[in-house]
C-alpha positions in Angstrom: -13.8 8.8 17.2 -16.6 11.9 16.5 -19.8 11.3 16.2 -22.2 13.2 14.0 -23.6 15.4 16.5 -19.9 16.4 17.9 -18.8 17.1 14.1 -22.3 19.0 13.5 -21.3 21.1 16.5 -17.5 21.9 15.3 -19.3 22.9 12.0 -21.5 25.6 13.5 -18.5 26.9 15.8 -16.7 27.2 12.4 -19.3 28.7 10.7 -19.8 31.3 13.7 -16.0 32.5 13.6 -16.1 33.1 9.7 -18.0 36.1 10.1 -14.3 37.4 12.0 -12.6 36.6 9.2 -14.7 38.7 6.9 -14.6 41.6 9.5 -11.0 41.5 9.7 -11.1 41.4 5.6 -12.4 44.9 6.0 -9.2 46.5 7.7 -7.8 48.7 5.3 -4.3 48.0 6.9 -4.1 44.0 6.1 -1.6 44.3 3.8 -0.6 40.5 2.2 -2.1 38.7 5.0 -5.4 39.6 2.9 -4.6 36.9 0.4 -4.3 34.2 4.2 -7.5 35.8 5.0 -9.3 35.2 1.8 -7.7 31.5 2.0 -8.9 30.6 4.8 -12.4 31.8 3.9 -12.2 29.7 0.9 -11.3 26.9 2.6 -14.0 27.5 5.5 -16.8 27.6 2.7 -15.6 24.6 1.3 -15.4 22.5 4.3 -19.2 23.7 4.9 -20.0 23.1 1.6 -18.7 19.3 1.4 -20.5 18.9 5.1 -23.8 20.1 4.0 -23.7 17.9 0.7 -22.6 14.9 2.7 -25.1 15.3 5.6 -28.0 17.3 3.8 -30.9 18.8 5.9 -34.4 17.3 5.0 -34.5 21.0 3.2 -31.9 20.7 1.2 -32.4 17.0 -0.3 -34.9 18.4 -2.4 
């Protein structure tokens, strides 16, 4: 079982990799893969939002 610190680190890794997907969307020859990349970005954003709602930092609590 993962502890909070391990989950927090994984979320940070996912946040860091999100930028790669954003850059991929800038490619003009992406074709139908664009749909999958957009879906992945939406799911990453949902995951990050859920994590932040579940474990808000002190600045987000107010």
